[in-house]
C-alpha positions as CSV (number, residue, x, y, z in Angstrom):
1,M,75.7,247.4,104.2
2,T,76.5,243.7,105.1
3,M,78.6,242.5,107.9
4,Q,80.8,239.4,107.6
5,M,81.4,237.3,110.7
6,T,84.8,235.6,110.9
7,Q,85.8,232.8,113.2
8,P,88.7,233.4,115.5
9,A,91.8,231.7,114.4
10,P,92.5,228.5,116.3
11,V,95.3,228.8,118.8
12,A,98.1,226.3,118.2
13,T,98.7,224.1,121.2
14,T,102.0,222.3,121.8
15,P,101.4,218.5,122.2
16,R,102.1,217.4,125.7
17,R,105.0,215.0,126.1
18,L,104.0,211.7,127.6
19,T,105.5,211.1,131.0
20,P,106.5,207.6,132.2
21,G,103.4,207.6,134.3
22,D,101.2,208.1,131.2
23,V,103.0,205.3,129.3
24,A,102.6,202.9,132.3
25,A,98.9,203.8,132.5
26,R,98.4,202.7,128.9
27,T,100.1,199.4,129.3
28,T,99.4,196.2,131.2
29,S,101.7,193.9,133.1
30,H,100.8,190.9,131.0
31,N,98.9,189.9,127.8
32,S,95.3,188.7,128.0
33,L,94.5,185.2,126.8
34,R,93.0,186.6,123.6
35,E,96.1,188.6,122.9
36,T,98.3,185.6,123.6
37,L,96.3,183.4,121.2
38,S,96.4,186.1,118.5
39,Q,100.1,186.7,118.9
40,T,100.7,182.9,118.8
41,M,98.8,182.5,115.6
42,S,100.7,185.5,114.1
43,M,103.9,183.6,114.8
44,A,102.5,180.5,113.3
45,W,101.7,182.3,110.1
46,R,105.3,183.6,110.1
47,A,106.6,180.1,110.4
48,T,104.2,178.9,107.6
49,K,105.6,181.6,105.3
50,K,109.1,180.4,106.1
51,M,108.1,176.9,105.0
52,R,106.8,178.2,101.7
53,R,110.0,179.9,101.0
54,N,112.1,177.0,102.1
55,P,110.4,173.8,100.7
56,E,113.4,171.7,101.8
57,Q,111.8,171.8,105.3
58,F,109.3,169.3,104.0
59,F,111.9,166.7,102.8
60,D,112.0,164.9,106.2
61,V,108.2,164.5,106.2
62,T,107.8,163.5,102.6
63,I,110.8,161.2,102.0
64,Q,111.3,159.7,105.4
65,P,107.8,158.0,105.7
66,L,108.4,156.3,102.4
67,L,111.9,155.1,103.4
68,F,111.0,154.0,106.9
69,T,107.8,152.2,105.9
70,A,109.4,150.2,103.1
71,M,112.7,149.6,104.9
72,F,111.3,148.2,108.2
73,A,108.4,146.3,106.6
74,Y,110.6,144.4,104.2
75,L,113.5,143.9,106.6
76,L,111.6,142.8,109.7
77,G,108.2,141.7,108.3
78,G,109.2,138.1,107.4
79,G,111.2,137.5,110.6
80,L,108.6,138.9,113.1
81,S,105.3,138.2,111.5
82,G,105.9,135.6,108.8
83,S,105.1,138.0,105.9
84,V,105.1,141.7,105.1
85,E,101.3,141.9,104.9
86,A,101.0,140.4,108.4
87,Y,103.5,142.8,109.8
88,L,102.0,146.0,108.3
89,P,99.2,146.4,111.0
90,L,101.9,146.3,113.6
91,V,104.5,148.5,112.0
92,I,102.4,151.2,110.3
93,P,101.2,152.8,113.5
94,G,104.7,152.5,114.9
95,I,106.2,154.3,111.8
96,L,103.5,156.9,112.3
97,A,104.7,157.8,115.8
98,Q,108.3,157.5,114.8
99,T,108.0,159.9,111.8
100,A,106.2,162.5,113.9
101,L,108.9,162.3,116.6
102,T,111.6,162.8,114.0
103,A,109.7,165.7,112.4
104,C,109.2,167.5,115.7
105,M,112.9,167.2,116.5
106,A,113.5,169.9,113.9
107,T,111.6,172.4,116.0
108,G,114.4,172.8,118.5
109,V,117.0,173.2,115.7
110,Q,115.1,175.9,113.9
111,L,114.5,177.7,117.2
112,R,118.2,177.7,118.0
113,E,118.9,179.0,114.4
114,D,116.5,181.9,114.9
115,M,118.1,182.8,118.2
116,E,121.5,182.8,116.7
117,K,120.4,185.1,113.9
118,G,119.1,187.6,116.3
119,V,115.4,187.3,115.3
120,F,114.4,186.9,119.0
121,D,116.2,190.1,119.9
122,R,113.5,191.9,117.9
123,F,110.7,189.9,119.5
124,K,111.8,190.8,123.0
125,S,111.3,194.5,122.3
126,L,107.7,193.9,121.3
127,P,104.7,193.7,123.7
128,M,104.4,190.1,123.0
129,A,103.6,187.1,125.2
130,R,106.8,185.1,125.8
131,I,105.2,181.9,124.8
132,A,104.1,183.1,121.4
133,P,107.5,182.8,119.6
134,L,107.8,179.3,120.9
135,A,104.3,177.9,120.5
136,G,103.6,179.7,117.1
137,P,106.2,177.7,115.0
138,M,105.0,174.5,116.8
139,I,101.5,175.1,115.6
140,A,102.8,175.6,112.1
141,D,104.6,172.3,112.4
142,L,101.2,170.6,112.7
143,L,101.1,170.8,108.9
144,R,104.3,168.8,108.7
145,Y,103.0,166.1,111.1
146,A,99.8,165.8,109.0
147,I,101.8,165.4,105.8
148,A,104.0,162.7,107.3
149,S,101.1,160.8,108.8
150,T,99.1,160.8,105.6
151,L,102.1,159.7,103.5
152,T,102.8,156.9,106.0
153,F,99.3,155.5,105.6
154,V,99.3,156.0,101.8
155,T,102.6,154.0,101.6
156,G,101.3,151.3,103.8
157,I,98.1,150.9,101.8
158,A,100.1,150.7,98.6
159,M,102.1,147.9,100.2
160,G,99.0,146.0,101.1
161,Y,97.9,147.4,104.5
162,R,94.2,147.6,105.0
163,P,93.2,149.5,108.2
164,G,90.3,147.9,109.9
165,G,89.2,151.2,111.5
166,G,88.3,152.6,108.1
167,V,88.6,156.3,107.2
168,A,87.4,157.5,110.6
169,G,89.9,155.3,112.5
170,V,92.7,156.5,110.2
171,A,91.7,160.1,110.6
172,M,91.6,159.8,114.4
173,A,95.0,158.1,114.4
174,I,96.4,161.0,112.4
175,V,94.9,163.6,114.8
176,L,96.4,161.7,117.8
177,T,99.8,161.6,116.1
178,M,99.7,165.3,115.5
179,I,98.8,165.9,119.2
180,A,101.6,163.6,120.3
181,G,104.1,165.4,117.9
182,W,103.1,168.8,119.2
183,S,103.5,167.7,122.8
184,L,106.9,166.0,122.3
185,A,108.1,169.1,120.4
186,W,108.2,170.9,123.7
187,V,111.0,168.7,124.8
188,F,113.1,169.7,121.8
189,T,112.1,173.3,122.2
190,W,113.5,173.2,125.7
191,V,116.7,171.7,124.4
192,G,116.8,174.5,121.8
193,T,116.7,177.2,124.5
194,L,119.5,175.5,126.4
195,A,122.0,174.5,123.8
196,R,124.5,177.0,122.4
197,S,124.3,176.0,118.7
198,A,122.0,174.4,116.2
199,Q,124.5,171.5,115.8
200,S,124.5,170.7,119.5
201,V,120.6,170.8,119.5
202,Q,120.6,168.3,116.7
203,G,123.1,166.0,118.5
204,I,121.2,166.2,121.9
205,S,117.9,165.6,120.1
206,M,119.1,162.5,118.4
207,M,120.2,161.1,121.8
208,I,116.6,161.7,123.0
209,M,114.9,160.5,119.9
210,F,116.6,157.1,119.4
211,P,115.7,155.7,122.9
212,L,112.1,157.0,122.7
213,T,111.5,155.6,119.2
214,F,113.4,152.3,119.1
215,M,113.0,151.4,122.8
216,S,109.3,151.3,122.3
217,N,106.7,148.9,120.9
218,A,106.8,150.7,117.5
219,L,108.5,147.9,115.6
220,V,108.3,144.8,117.8
221,P,105.7,143.4,120.3
222,V,106.5,144.0,124.0
223,E,106.2,140.3,124.7
224,T,109.3,139.5,122.7
225,L,111.5,141.8,124.8
226,P,113.6,141.0,127.9
227,G,112.1,142.0,131.2
228,W,114.3,145.0,131.9
229,L,113.7,146.4,128.5
230,A,110.0,145.7,128.5
231,A,109.7,147.6,131.8
232,F,111.0,150.8,130.1
233,V,109.0,150.2,127.0
234,K,105.8,150.0,129.0
235,V,106.3,153.5,130.5
236,N,107.7,155.1,127.4
237,P,105.2,157.8,126.2
238,V,105.8,156.8,122.6
239,S,104.5,153.3,123.4
240,Y,101.2,154.7,124.6
241,V,100.8,156.7,121.4
242,V,101.7,153.6,119.2
243,T,99.3,151.4,121.1
244,A,96.5,154.0,120.8
245,T,97.1,154.5,117.1
246,R,96.9,150.8,116.5
247,D,93.6,150.6,118.3
248,L,92.2,153.5,116.2
249,A,93.6,152.5,112.8
250,N,93.3,148.7,113.0
251,D,90.1,148.4,115.0
252,G,88.5,151.9,115.0
253,Q,88.0,151.7,118.8
254,L,88.4,154.5,121.4
255,T,90.0,152.3,124.0
256,G,91.6,153.2,127.3
257,H,95.0,153.3,125.5
258,V,93.8,156.4,123.7
259,G,93.0,158.1,127.0
260,W,96.4,157.1,128.5
261,A,98.1,158.5,125.4
262,L,96.4,161.8,125.8
263,V,97.3,161.8,129.5
264,A,101.0,161.1,128.6
265,C,100.9,164.0,126.1
266,A,99.4,166.3,128.6
267,A,102.0,165.4,131.2
268,V,104.9,166.1,128.7
269,I,103.4,169.5,127.9
270,A,102.8,170.3,131.6
271,V,106.5,169.6,132.4
272,F,108.4,170.9,129.4
273,A,106.3,173.9,128.3
274,P,107.0,175.8,131.5
275,L,110.6,174.8,131.3
276,S,110.9,176.0,127.8
277,V,109.3,179.4,128.5
278,A,111.4,179.9,131.7
279,S,114.6,179.0,129.8
280,Y,113.6,181.3,126.9
281,K,113.1,184.2,129.4
282,R,116.6,183.8,130.8
283,H,118.0,184.5,127.3
284,L,116.1,187.8,127.0
């Protein structure tokens, strides 16, 4: 006679409902630095996928460098420098900064469009760092700045420009332009959080862009300007970037102008990044 041992049937237990205290114990009051970086890169990847689905976003960084470089070189080259070839070392770094500034202006417009479509209403319900939806698309825009900068140099070389800084100087000038574009994009991001429509963001951004680009040393030497205008040009952040890119591309030298350009970029980020995040939080 054999005996068979059986296991007692498990007793079904009812899952305990989480209390507000349990939920609070599992959450933190803020995201860690690692989580913030991860969420920012996720938002950058989202913006990159939007670019792939909307290739018209690349029109301003592909067509504009060609138009600006040829237009300003042939219109102003003979009058300012005697010939187009002599004017190219002056104007190519200027067009570089000008194109990056124009490209980063679209950051605020696209931000306002997303806010109007209700996309950010979904983001605010997620445990996400508040800076991630703002900084993520701006990181994706670095690709647009790189394309615009490269095409500007390619167009200039095709017209006869020969950068004395070589490949290294050109590469450093492109990197500096990308940094400057990313820093100035915070200004237009702040505008995007304040304005009520994408059209108003574009109008306000144009009023900011034109003085910064044309009231700088991008197209003409500072010595040829009247005193009151030269005083503004000398403190214009775009002028620091243009002078630094000229030193890098034309001479291949890391001069003090490069350091001042980086300081100006850091100052713009220090002022407008907190303003953008604070204004964005008020809309949540």
